[in-house]
N, CA, C and O atoms as a Tripos MOL2 file, in Angstrom:
@<TRIPOS>MOLECULE
protein
  284   283    71     0     0
PROTEIN
NO_CHARGES

@<TRIPOS>ATOM
      1 N         108.9460  100.1570  125.4680 N.3       1 UNK1
      2 CA        109.8800   99.0690  125.0330 C.3       1 UNK1
      3 C         110.8810  100.1570  124.7820 C.2       1 UNK1
      4 O         110.7610  101.1830  124.1140 O.2       1 UNK1
      5 N         111.8940   99.6970  125.4690 N.am      2 UNK2
      6 CA        113.4810  100.7560  125.6870 C.3       2 UNK2
      7 C         114.5730   99.5200  125.6990 C.2       2 UNK2
      8 O         115.2270   98.8820  126.5250 O.2       2 UNK2
      9 N         114.3670   99.5740  124.2640 N.am      3 UNK3
     10 CA        115.9920   99.0810  124.6920 C.3       3 UNK3
     11 C         117.7050   99.7420  124.3030 C.2       3 UNK3
     12 O         118.7070   99.0690  124.0600 O.2       3 UNK3
     13 N         117.5680  101.4090  124.3600 N.am      4 UNK4
     14 CA        118.7910  102.2140  123.2410 C.3       4 UNK4
     15 C         118.9470  103.0590  124.6210 C.2       4 UNK4
     16 O         119.8840  103.5630  125.2390 O.2       4 UNK4
     17 N         117.4090  102.9390  124.7960 N.am      5 UNK5
     18 CA        117.3860  105.0190  125.8590 C.3       5 UNK5
     19 C         118.6420  104.8850  127.0390 C.2       5 UNK5
     20 O         119.1160  103.8220  127.4410 O.2       5 UNK5
     21 N         119.0000  106.1290  127.4310 N.am      6 UNK6
     22 CA        119.3420  105.6530  129.4140 C.3       6 UNK6
     23 C         120.4830  104.6850  129.1980 C.2       6 UNK6
     24 O         120.3820  103.7780  130.0240 O.2       6 UNK6
     25 N         121.4280  104.5420  128.4820 N.am      7 UNK7
     26 CA        122.7420  104.0570  128.3600 C.3       7 UNK7
     27 C         123.9600  104.4460  129.1410 C.2       7 UNK7
     28 O         125.0470  104.7690  128.6600 O.2       7 UNK7
     29 N         123.7300  104.3940  130.0500 N.am      8 UNK8
     30 CA        125.2040  105.8620  129.7930 C.3       8 UNK8
     31 C         126.6710  104.7590  129.9610 C.2       8 UNK8
     32 O         127.2060  104.9280  131.0560 O.2       8 UNK8
     33 N         127.0840  104.1370  129.4440 N.am      9 UNK9
     34 CA        128.5260  103.7040  128.7650 C.3       9 UNK9
     35 C         128.3110  103.2510  127.7890 C.2       9 UNK9
     36 O         128.0090  102.0760  128.0010 O.2       9 UNK9
     37 N         128.2750  103.4750  126.7380 N.am     10 UNK10
     38 CA        128.1500  103.4140  125.5520 C.3      10 UNK10
     39 C         129.3950  101.9660  125.1100 C.2      10 UNK10
     40 O         128.9730  100.8830  124.7050 O.2      10 UNK10
     41 N         130.5020  102.1830  125.2460 N.am     11 UNK11
     42 CA        131.9220  101.5870  124.8970 C.3      11 UNK11
     43 C         131.3900   99.5940  125.5990 C.2      11 UNK11
     44 O         131.7920   98.4590  125.3450 O.2      11 UNK11
     45 N         130.5850  100.0520  126.2950 N.am     12 UNK12
     46 CA        131.0680   99.0950  127.7740 C.3      12 UNK12
     47 C         129.3830   97.9000  127.5250 C.2      12 UNK12
     48 O         129.2730   96.6810  127.6550 O.2      12 UNK12
     49 N         128.3650   98.9400  127.1500 N.am     13 UNK13
     50 CA        127.2280   98.4830  126.2580 C.3      13 UNK13
     51 C         127.6820   97.8800  125.1670 C.2      13 UNK13
     52 O         127.4680   96.6690  125.2230 O.2      13 UNK13
     53 N         128.3310   98.2890  124.0030 N.am     14 UNK14
     54 CA        128.6440   97.6630  122.1670 C.3      14 UNK14
     55 C         129.0880   95.9020  122.9610 C.2      14 UNK14
     56 O         128.7000   94.7390  122.8540 O.2      14 UNK14
     57 N         130.2670   96.8000  123.8590 N.am     15 UNK15
     58 CA        131.0820   95.6120  124.2120 C.3      15 UNK15
     59 C         130.2000   93.9810  124.5420 C.2      15 UNK15
     60 O         129.7930   92.9420  124.0230 O.2      15 UNK15
     61 N         130.2970   94.6280  125.6080 N.am     16 UNK16
     62 CA        128.5340   92.8380  125.9620 C.3      16 UNK16
     63 C         127.8800   92.6150  124.6840 C.2      16 UNK16
     64 O         127.4870   91.4530  124.5720 O.2      16 UNK16
     65 N         127.6620   93.2870  123.7860 N.am     17 UNK17
     66 CA        127.0600   92.8870  122.8590 C.3      17 UNK17
     67 C         125.6950   92.7390  123.3510 C.2      17 UNK17
     68 O         125.4200   92.9930  124.5240 O.2      17 UNK17
     69 N         124.8140   92.3310  122.4940 N.am     18 UNK18
     70 CA        122.6250   92.3130  122.5910 C.3      18 UNK18
     71 C         122.5830   91.2090  122.9760 C.2      18 UNK18
     72 O         123.4860   90.4060  122.7410 O.2      18 UNK18
     73 N         121.7690   90.9920  123.4970 N.am     19 UNK19
     74 CA        120.4400   89.7700  123.9590 C.3      19 UNK19
     75 C         119.9700   88.4290  122.8420 C.2      19 UNK19
     76 O         119.7590   88.2850  121.6370 O.2      19 UNK19
     77 N         119.9680   87.7300  123.9010 N.am     20 UNK20
     78 CA        119.3730   86.7860  122.2930 C.3      20 UNK20
     79 C         117.6240   87.5110  122.0560 C.2      20 UNK20
     80 O         117.1420   87.5670  120.9250 O.2      20 UNK20
     81 N         116.8520   88.0130  123.2970 N.am     21 UNK21
     82 CA        115.5130   88.6460  123.2580 C.3      21 UNK21
     83 C         115.7910   89.8310  122.9610 C.2      21 UNK21
     84 O         114.8000   90.1370  122.2990 O.2      21 UNK21
     85 N         116.7680   91.1680  122.9940 N.am     22 UNK22
     86 CA        116.9840   91.9970  122.0790 C.3      22 UNK22
     87 C         117.1430   91.6230  120.3230 C.2      22 UNK22
     88 O         116.6440   92.0720  119.2910 O.2      22 UNK22
     89 N         117.8710   90.8300  120.5800 N.am     23 UNK23
     90 CA        118.3820   90.5230  119.2190 C.3      23 UNK23
     91 C         116.7220   90.4950  118.1220 C.2      23 UNK23
     92 O         116.3160   91.2800  117.2650 O.2      23 UNK23
     93 N         116.1270   89.1820  118.6980 N.am     24 UNK24
     94 CA        114.3380   89.0970  118.1450 C.3      24 UNK24
     95 C         114.1070   89.9370  118.1080 C.2      24 UNK24
     96 O         113.8350   90.2530  116.9500 O.2      24 UNK24
     97 N         113.9580   91.1120  119.1360 N.am     25 UNK25
     98 CA        112.8890   92.0870  118.8950 C.3      25 UNK25
     99 C         113.3070   93.0880  118.0270 C.2      25 UNK25
    100 O         112.5820   94.0830  118.0070 O.2      25 UNK25
    101 N         114.4630   93.0910  117.1730 N.am     26 UNK26
    102 CA        115.6040   93.6040  116.2630 C.3      26 UNK26
    103 C         115.1160   93.2800  114.6000 C.2      26 UNK26
    104 O         115.0930   93.8250  113.4970 O.2      26 UNK26
    105 N         114.8060   92.1700  115.1860 N.am     27 UNK27
    106 CA        115.1020   91.3890  114.1060 C.3      27 UNK27
    107 C         113.8410   91.1720  113.2630 C.2      27 UNK27
    108 O         113.8510   90.8160  112.0850 O.2      27 UNK27
    109 N         112.2060   91.5570  114.3750 N.am     28 UNK28
    110 CA        111.2250   90.9450  114.1530 C.3      28 UNK28
    111 C         111.6940   92.7070  113.7000 C.2      28 UNK28
    112 O         112.8210   92.8960  113.2420 O.2      28 UNK28
    113 N         111.1000   93.4330  113.8130 N.am     29 UNK29
    114 CA        110.8940   95.2580  113.8580 C.3      29 UNK29
    115 C         111.6010   95.3530  112.7390 C.2      29 UNK29
    116 O         111.0030   95.9810  111.8660 O.2      29 UNK29
    117 N         113.3520   94.7040  112.2390 N.am     30 UNK30
    118 CA        113.5030   94.9670  111.0260 C.3      30 UNK30
    119 C         112.5650   94.7120  109.4120 C.2      30 UNK30
    120 O         112.3910   95.3850  108.3960 O.2      30 UNK30
    121 N         112.1580   93.4260  109.8770 N.am     31 UNK31
    122 CA        111.5110   92.7520  108.7370 C.3      31 UNK31
    123 C         110.2670   93.2600  108.4960 C.2      31 UNK31
    124 O         109.8010   93.4350  107.3700 O.2      31 UNK31
    125 N         109.6680   93.5220  109.6290 N.am     32 UNK32
    126 CA        108.3170   93.6460  109.2790 C.3      32 UNK32
    127 C         107.4480   95.7540  108.7010 C.2      32 UNK32
    128 O         106.4350   96.3090  108.2750 O.2      32 UNK32
    129 N         109.4940   96.1130  109.3700 N.am     33 UNK33
    130 CA        109.0100   97.5060  108.7730 C.3      33 UNK33
    131 C         108.3510   98.4920  109.8940 C.2      33 UNK33
    132 O         108.3250   99.6960  109.6400 O.2      33 UNK33
    133 N         107.9390   98.1220  110.8480 N.am     34 UNK34
    134 CA        107.5040   99.0140  111.7680 C.3      34 UNK34
    135 C         108.1390   99.0560  113.0300 C.2      34 UNK34
    136 O         108.6980   98.1610  113.6650 O.2      34 UNK34
    137 N         107.8920  100.6660  113.3690 N.am     35 UNK35
    138 CA        108.7980  101.3450  114.2260 C.3      35 UNK35
    139 C         108.7650  100.1880  115.3690 C.2      35 UNK35
    140 O         107.9790   99.2440  115.4470 O.2      35 UNK35
    141 N         110.0080  100.5780  116.3660 N.am     36 UNK36
    142 CA        109.8000   99.9950  117.3570 C.3      36 UNK36
    143 C         110.5590  100.8540  117.9240 C.2      36 UNK36
    144 O         111.4250  101.5870  117.4480 O.2      36 UNK36
    145 N         109.9530  100.6370  119.6110 N.am     37 UNK37
    146 CA        109.9750  102.2370  120.7890 C.3      37 UNK37
    147 C         108.6040  102.0180  121.2450 C.2      37 UNK37
    148 O         107.8730  101.0470  121.0450 O.2      37 UNK37
    149 N         108.3530  103.2750  121.9990 N.am     38 UNK38
    150 CA        107.7520  102.7400  123.5720 C.3      38 UNK38
    151 C         106.1810  103.5270  122.0050 C.2      38 UNK38
    152 O         106.0830  103.7930  120.8070 O.2      38 UNK38
    153 N         105.3850  103.5180  123.2880 N.am     39 UNK39
    154 CA        104.0020  103.5360  122.7800 C.3      39 UNK39
    155 C         103.7210  105.8480  123.1310 C.2      39 UNK39
    156 O         103.2070  106.8780  122.6970 O.2      39 UNK39
    157 N         104.6380  105.1890  124.3000 N.am     40 UNK40
    158 CA        104.4140  107.0890  123.3080 C.3      40 UNK40
    159 C         105.3110  107.6200  122.2930 C.2      40 UNK40
    160 O         105.1180  108.6110  121.5890 O.2      40 UNK40
    161 N         106.3800  106.7890  122.3040 N.am     41 UNK41
    162 CA        106.7190  107.8920  121.1190 C.3      41 UNK41
    163 C         106.7730  107.6570  119.7700 C.2      41 UNK41
    164 O         107.3660  108.4040  118.9910 O.2      41 UNK41
    165 N         105.7740  105.9570  119.2210 N.am     42 UNK42
    166 CA        104.9490  105.5410  118.3310 C.3      42 UNK42
    167 C         103.6700  106.7850  117.9000 C.2      42 UNK42
    168 O         103.3490  107.4840  116.9380 O.2      42 UNK42
    169 N         103.2010  106.4810  119.4150 N.am     43 UNK43
    170 CA        101.4310  107.7490  119.5430 C.3      43 UNK43
    171 C         101.9860  109.1550  118.7290 C.2      43 UNK43
    172 O         101.1580  109.8650  118.1590 O.2      43 UNK43
    173 N         103.6630  109.5610  118.7130 N.am     44 UNK44
    174 CA        103.8050  110.5930  118.8680 C.3      44 UNK44
    175 C         104.1490  110.8830  117.0090 C.2      44 UNK44
    176 O         103.9660  111.8820  116.3140 O.2      44 UNK44
    177 N         104.7030  109.5230  116.6840 N.am     45 UNK45
    178 CA        104.8340  109.2130  115.1700 C.3      45 UNK45
    179 C         104.1140  109.5760  114.2160 C.2      45 UNK45
    180 O         104.1900  110.3610  113.2710 O.2      45 UNK45
    181 N         103.0060  108.4670  114.8680 N.am     46 UNK46
    182 CA        101.7290  108.1880  114.4770 C.3      46 UNK46
    183 C         100.7340  109.7820  114.0390 C.2      46 UNK46
    184 O         100.0360  110.2050  113.1170 O.2      46 UNK46
    185 N         101.2630  110.2420  115.4280 N.am     47 UNK47
    186 CA        100.1550  112.5650  115.6670 C.3      47 UNK47
    187 C         100.8380  112.9480  114.6330 C.2      47 UNK47
    188 O         100.1490  113.4380  113.7370 O.2      47 UNK47
    189 N         102.8450  112.8530  114.3000 N.am     48 UNK48
    190 CA        103.2360  113.7690  113.1110 C.3      48 UNK48
    191 C         102.9330  113.7840  111.4370 C.2      48 UNK48
    192 O         102.7870  114.6590  110.5830 O.2      48 UNK48
    193 N         102.9230  112.1890  111.4760 N.am     49 UNK49
    194 CA        102.9220  111.4060  110.2280 C.3      49 UNK49
    195 C         101.4630  110.9150  109.4230 C.2      49 UNK49
    196 O         101.3890  110.4060  108.3050 O.2      49 UNK49
    197 N         100.6020  111.1640  110.1470 N.am     50 UNK50
    198 CA         98.9990  111.2670  110.4160 C.3      50 UNK50
    199 C          99.0900  109.5570  109.7400 C.2      50 UNK50
    200 O          98.1720  109.5210  108.9210 O.2      50 UNK50
    201 N          99.5700  108.6240  109.7460 N.am     51 UNK51
    202 CA         99.0030  107.4280  109.2800 C.3      51 UNK51
    203 C          99.8060  105.9780  110.4580 C.2      51 UNK51
    204 O         100.8580  106.0970  111.0850 O.2      51 UNK51
    205 N          99.1500  105.0850  110.4390 N.am     52 UNK52
    206 CA         99.4550  103.9780  111.2740 C.3      52 UNK52
    207 C         100.0970  103.4470  111.3330 C.2      52 UNK52
    208 O         100.1460  102.6300  110.4140 O.2      52 UNK52
    209 N         100.9800  103.3700  112.1880 N.am     53 UNK53
    210 CA        102.6000  102.3780  112.4970 C.3      53 UNK53
    211 C         103.0330  101.0660  112.8830 C.2      53 UNK53
    212 O         104.0670  100.4080  113.0000 O.2      53 UNK53
    213 N         101.7230  100.9650  113.0390 N.am     54 UNK54
    214 CA        101.3930   99.8380  114.4230 C.3      54 UNK54
    215 C         100.6870   98.7810  113.1540 C.2      54 UNK54
    216 O         100.1470   99.2110  112.1350 O.2      54 UNK54
    217 N         100.8310   97.4810  113.4740 N.am     55 UNK55
    218 CA        100.2690   96.2160  112.5700 C.3      55 UNK55
    219 C          98.6470   96.1800  112.6370 C.2      55 UNK55
    220 O          98.4730   96.4890  113.8160 O.2      55 UNK55
    221 N          97.4450   96.0020  112.1210 N.am     56 UNK56
    222 CA         95.9430   96.2560  112.3640 C.3      56 UNK56
    223 C          95.1750   94.6990  112.8330 C.2      56 UNK56
    224 O          96.1810   93.9940  112.7530 O.2      56 UNK56
    225 N          94.7010   94.2920  113.0140 N.am     57 UNK57
    226 CA         94.4630   93.3540  112.9460 C.3      57 UNK57
    227 C          94.2230   92.5080  111.0500 C.2      57 UNK57
    228 O          93.8330   92.7360  109.9050 O.2      57 UNK57
    229 N          94.9430   91.2500  112.1510 N.am     58 UNK58
    230 CA         94.9140   90.5540  110.4170 C.3      58 UNK58
    231 C          93.6260   89.2190  110.2220 C.2      58 UNK58
    232 O          93.1270   88.6080  111.1670 O.2      58 UNK58
    233 N          93.2720   88.9950  108.6570 N.am     59 UNK59
    234 CA         92.5270   88.1720  108.5620 C.3      59 UNK59
    235 C          91.3920   89.0940  107.8000 C.2      59 UNK59
    236 O          91.6190   90.2600  107.4760 O.2      59 UNK59
    237 N          90.2750   88.4940  107.5840 N.am     60 UNK60
    238 CA         89.3600   89.3310  106.5450 C.3      60 UNK60
    239 C          88.3280   90.0140  107.5190 C.2      60 UNK60
    240 O          88.0800   89.3410  108.5200 O.2      60 UNK60
    241 N          87.7900   91.0170  107.4310 N.am     61 UNK61
    242 CA         86.8530   91.7950  108.0520 C.3      61 UNK61
    243 C          85.2200   91.2460  108.8450 C.2      61 UNK61
    244 O          84.0510   91.3530  108.4770 O.2      61 UNK61
    245 N          85.7240   90.7820  109.7840 N.am     62 UNK62
    246 CA         83.7050   90.7630  110.1740 C.3      62 UNK62
    247 C          82.8750   91.3550  109.5140 C.2      62 UNK62
    248 O          83.1140   92.4820  109.0800 O.2      62 UNK62
    249 N          80.9490   90.3100  109.1450 N.am     63 UNK63
    250 CA         80.6360   91.7120  108.7040 C.3      63 UNK63
    251 C          79.8500   91.7510  109.0770 C.2      63 UNK63
    252 O          79.1450   90.7580  109.2620 O.2      63 UNK63
    253 N          79.5240   92.9950  109.4110 N.am     64 UNK64
    254 CA         78.0530   93.4820  109.8880 C.3      64 UNK64
    255 C          76.8750   93.5840  110.2910 C.2      64 UNK64
    256 O          76.3420   94.3470  111.0970 O.2      64 UNK64
    257 N          76.3720   92.4650  109.4490 N.am     65 UNK65
    258 CA         74.7530   92.2700  109.3610 C.3      65 UNK65
    259 C          75.2870   90.8480  110.1050 C.2      65 UNK65
    260 O          76.3950   90.3220  110.2060 O.2      65 UNK65
    261 N          73.6270   90.4180  110.6780 N.am     66 UNK66
    262 CA         73.8620   88.9430  110.7290 C.3      66 UNK66
    263 C          73.5960   87.6530  109.8280 C.2      66 UNK66
    264 O          73.7310   86.4330  109.9200 O.2      66 UNK66
    265 N          73.1090   88.6680  108.8370 N.am     67 UNK67
    266 CA         72.3290   87.4710  107.8310 C.3      67 UNK67
    267 C          73.8570   87.4810  106.4110 C.2      67 UNK67
    268 O          74.7470   88.3270  106.3200 O.2      67 UNK67
    269 N          73.6280   86.1430  105.4520 N.am     68 UNK68
    270 CA         74.8240   85.7860  105.3450 C.3      68 UNK68
    271 C          75.5690   86.7900  103.4260 C.2      68 UNK68
    272 O          76.6070   87.3720  103.7410 O.2      68 UNK68
    273 N          75.3750   86.9360  102.4370 N.am     69 UNK69
    274 CA         74.8490   87.8280  102.1590 C.3      69 UNK69
    275 C          74.7160   87.7610  100.3160 C.2      69 UNK69
    276 O          75.6760   87.5990   99.5630 O.2      69 UNK69
    277 N          74.0420   87.8410  100.1190 N.am     70 UNK70
    278 CA         73.0720   87.3950   98.8240 C.3      70 UNK70
    279 C          74.0410   86.8080   97.9110 C.2      70 UNK70
    280 O          74.7350   87.7160   97.4540 O.2      70 UNK70
    281 N          74.3310   85.8370   97.5210 N.am     71 UNK71
    282 CA         74.9260   84.9650   96.0420 C.3      71 UNK71
    283 C          74.0930   84.7200   94.6500 C.2      71 UNK71
    284 O          74.6160   84.1100   93.7170 O.2      71 UNK71
@<TRIPOS>BOND
     1     1     2 1
     2     2     3 1
     3     3     4 2
     4     3     5 am
     5     5     6 1
     6     6     7 1
     7     7     8 2
     8     7     9 am
     9     9    10 1
    10    10    11 1
    11    11    12 2
    12    11    13 am
    13    13    14 1
    14    14    15 1
    15    15    16 2
    16    15    17 am
    17    17    18 1
    18    18    19 1
    19    19    20 2
    20    19    21 am
    21    21    22 1
    22    22    23 1
    23    23    24 2
    24    23    25 am
    25    25    26 1
    26    26    27 1
    27    27    28 2
    28    27    29 am
    29    29    30 1
    30    30    31 1
    31    31    32 2
    32    31    33 am
    33    33    34 1
    34    34    35 1
    35    35    36 2
    36    35    37 am
    37    37    38 1
    38    38    39 1
    39    39    40 2
    40    39    41 am
    41    41    42 1
    42    42    43 1
    43    43    44 2
    44    43    45 am
    45    45    46 1
    46    46    47 1
    47    47    48 2
    48    47    49 am
    49    49    50 1
    50    50    51 1
    51    51    52 2
    52    51    53 am
    53    53    54 1
    54    54    55 1
    55    55    56 2
    56    55    57 am
    57    57    58 1
    58    58    59 1
    59    59    60 2
    60    59    61 am
    61    61    62 1
    62    62    63 1
    63    63    64 2
    64    63    65 am
    65    65    66 1
    66    66    67 1
    67    67    68 2
    68    67    69 am
    69    69    70 1
    70    70    71 1
    71    71    72 2
    72    71    73 am
    73    73    74 1
    74    74    75 1
    75    75    76 2
    76    75    77 am
    77    77    78 1
    78    78    79 1
    79    79    80 2
    80    79    81 am
    81    81    82 1
    82    82    83 1
    83    83    84 2
    84    83    85 am
    85    85    86 1
    86    86    87 1
    87    87    88 2
    88    87    89 am
    89    89    90 1
    90    90    91 1
    91    91    92 2
    92    91    93 am
    93    93    94 1
    94    94    95 1
    95    95    96 2
    96    95    97 am
    97    97    98 1
    98    98    99 1
    99    99   100 2
   100    99   101 am
   101   101   102 1
   102   102   103 1
   103   103   104 2
   104   103   105 am
   105   105   106 1
   106   106   107 1
   107   107   108 2
   108   107   109 am
   109   109   110 1
   110   110   111 1
   111   111   112 2
   112   111   113 am
   113   113   114 1
   114   114   115 1
   115   115   116 2
   116   115   117 am
   117   117   118 1
   118   118   119 1
   119   119   120 2
   120   119   121 am
   121   121   122 1
   122   122   123 1
   123   123   124 2
   124   123   125 am
   125   125   126 1
   126   126   127 1
   127   127   128 2
   128   127   129 am
   129   129   130 1
   130   130   131 1
   131   131   132 2
   132   131   133 am
   133   133   134 1
   134   134   135 1
   135   135   136 2
   136   135   137 am
   137   137   138 1
   138   138   139 1
   139   139   140 2
   140   139   141 am
   141   141   142 1
   142   142   143 1
   143   143   144 2
   144   143   145 am
   145   145   146 1
   146   146   147 1
   147   147   148 2
   148   147   149 am
   149   149   150 1
   150   150   151 1
   151   151   152 2
   152   151   153 am
   153   153   154 1
   154   154   155 1
   155   155   156 2
   156   155   157 am
   157   157   158 1
   158   158   159 1
   159   159   160 2
   160   159   161 am
   161   161   162 1
   162   162   163 1
   163   163   164 2
   164   163   165 am
   165   165   166 1
   166   166   167 1
   167   167   168 2
   168   167   169 am
   169   169   170 1
   170   170   171 1
   171   171   172 2
   172   171   173 am
   173   173   174 1
   174   174   175 1
   175   175   176 2
   176   175   177 am
   177   177   178 1
   178   178   179 1
   179   179   180 2
   180   179   181 am
   181   181   182 1
   182   182   183 1
   183   183   184 2
   184   183   185 am
   185   185   186 1
   186   186   187 1
   187   187   188 2
   188   187   189 am
   189   189   190 1
   190   190   191 1
   191   191   192 2
   192   191   193 am
   193   193   194 1
   194   194   195 1
   195   195   196 2
   196   195   197 am
   197   197   198 1
   198   198   199 1
   199   199   200 2
   200   199   201 am
   201   201   202 1
   202   202   203 1
   203   203   204 2
   204   203   205 am
   205   205   206 1
   206   206   207 1
   207   207   208 2
   208   207   209 am
   209   209   210 1
   210   210   211 1
   211   211   212 2
   212   211   213 am
   213   213   214 1
   214   214   215 1
   215   215   216 2
   216   215   217 am
   217   217   218 1
   218   218   219 1
   219   219   220 2
   220   219   221 am
   221   221   222 1
   222   222   223 1
   223   223   224 2
   224   223   225 am
   225   225   226 1
   226   226   227 1
   227   227   228 2
   228   227   229 am
   229   229   230 1
   230   230   231 1
   231   231   232 2
   232   231   233 am
   233   233   234 1
   234   234   235 1
   235   235   236 2
   236   235   237 am
   237   237   238 1
   238   238   239 1
   239   239   240 2
   240   239   241 am
   241   241   242 1
   242   242   243 1
   243   243   244 2
   244   243   245 am
   245   245   246 1
   246   246   247 1
   247   247   248 2
   248   247   249 am
   249   249   250 1
   250   250   251 1
   251   251   252 2
   252   251   253 am
   253   253   254 1
   254   254   255 1
   255   255   256 2
   256   255   257 am
   257   257   258 1
   258   258   259 1
   259   259   260 2
   260   259   261 am
   261   261   262 1
   262   262   263 1
   263   263   264 2
   264   263   265 am
   265   265   266 1
   266   266   267 1
   267   267   268 2
   268   267   269 am
   269   269   270 1
   270   270   271 1
   271   271   272 2
   272   271   273 am
   273   273   274 1
   274   274   275 1
   275   275   276 2
   276   275   277 am
   277   277   278 1
   278   278   279 1
   279   279   280 2
   280   279   281 am
   281   281   282 1
   282   282   283 1
   283   283   284 2
@<TRIPOS>SUBSTRUCTURE
     1 UNK1         2 RESIDUE 1 A UNK
     2 UNK2         6 RESIDUE 1 A UNK
     3 UNK3        10 RESIDUE 1 A UNK
     4 UNK4        14 RESIDUE 1 A UNK
     5 UNK5        18 RESIDUE 1 A UNK
     6 UNK6        22 RESIDUE 1 A UNK
     7 UNK7        26 RESIDUE 1 A UNK
     8 UNK8        30 RESIDUE 1 A UNK
     9 UNK9        34 RESIDUE 1 A UNK
    10 UNK10       38 RESIDUE 1 A UNK
    11 UNK11       42 RESIDUE 1 A UNK
    12 UNK12       46 RESIDUE 1 A UNK
    13 UNK13       50 RESIDUE 1 A UNK
    14 UNK14       54 RESIDUE 1 A UNK
    15 UNK15       58 RESIDUE 1 A UNK
    16 UNK16       62 RESIDUE 1 A UNK
    17 UNK17       66 RESIDUE 1 A UNK
    18 UNK18       70 RESIDUE 1 A UNK
    19 UNK19       74 RESIDUE 1 A UNK
    20 UNK20       78 RESIDUE 1 A UNK
    21 UNK21       82 RESIDUE 1 A UNK
    22 UNK22       86 RESIDUE 1 A UNK
    23 UNK23       90 RESIDUE 1 A UNK
    24 UNK24       94 RESIDUE 1 A UNK
    25 UNK25       98 RESIDUE 1 A UNK
    26 UNK26      102 RESIDUE 1 A UNK
    27 UNK27      106 RESIDUE 1 A UNK
    28 UNK28      110 RESIDUE 1 A UNK
    29 UNK29      114 RESIDUE 1 A UNK
    30 UNK30      118 RESIDUE 1 A UNK
    31 UNK31      122 RESIDUE 1 A UNK
    32 UNK32      126 RESIDUE 1 A UNK
    33 UNK33      130 RESIDUE 1 A UNK
    34 UNK34      134 RESIDUE 1 A UNK
    35 UNK35      138 RESIDUE 1 A UNK
    36 UNK36      142 RESIDUE 1 A UNK
    37 UNK37      146 RESIDUE 1 A UNK
    38 UNK38      150 RESIDUE 1 A UNK
    39 UNK39      154 RESIDUE 1 A UNK
    40 UNK40      158 RESIDUE 1 A UNK
    41 UNK41      162 RESIDUE 1 A UNK
    42 UNK42      166 RESIDUE 1 A UNK
    43 UNK43      170 RESIDUE 1 A UNK
    44 UNK44      174 RESIDUE 1 A UNK
    45 UNK45      178 RESIDUE 1 A UNK
    46 UNK46      182 RESIDUE 1 A UNK
    47 UNK47      186 RESIDUE 1 A UNK
    48 UNK48      190 RESIDUE 1 A UNK
    49 UNK49      194 RESIDUE 1 A UNK
    50 UNK50      198 RESIDUE 1 A UNK
    51 UNK51      202 RESIDUE 1 A UNK
    52 UNK52      206 RESIDUE 1 A UNK
    53 UNK53      210 RESIDUE 1 A UNK
    54 UNK54      214 RESIDUE 1 A UNK
    55 UNK55      218 RESIDUE 1 A UNK
    56 UNK56      222 RESIDUE 1 A UNK
    57 UNK57      226 RESIDUE 1 A UNK
    58 UNK58      230 RESIDUE 1 A UNK
    59 UNK59      234 RESIDUE 1 A UNK
    60 UNK60      238 RESIDUE 1 A UNK
    61 UNK61      242 RESIDUE 1 A UNK
    62 UNK62      246 RESIDUE 1 A UNK
    63 UNK63      250 RESIDUE 1 A UNK
    64 UNK64      254 RESIDUE 1 A UNK
    65 UNK65      258 RESIDUE 1 A UNK
    66 UNK66      262 RESIDUE 1 A UNK
    67 UNK67      266 RESIDUE 1 A UNK
    68 UNK68      270 RESIDUE 1 A UNK
    69 UNK69      274 RESIDUE 1 A UNK
    70 UNK70      278 RESIDUE 1 A UNK
    71 UNK71      282 RESIDUE 1 A UNK
């Protein structure tokens, strides 16, 4: 998702303000600490940094075997 790329007239863009959707996106990503940008841009950042920059699956990992653990 590109919020800021391709803006030809910055003064007009800034005078118009941001939409509620843009504010929500910016707030969500600022709070999470994950970068906000296109998939290609985040892929390039992940490659350069050698780190995962997207949220992983939440919750407890599933068991690999079908039998319950020995407790």
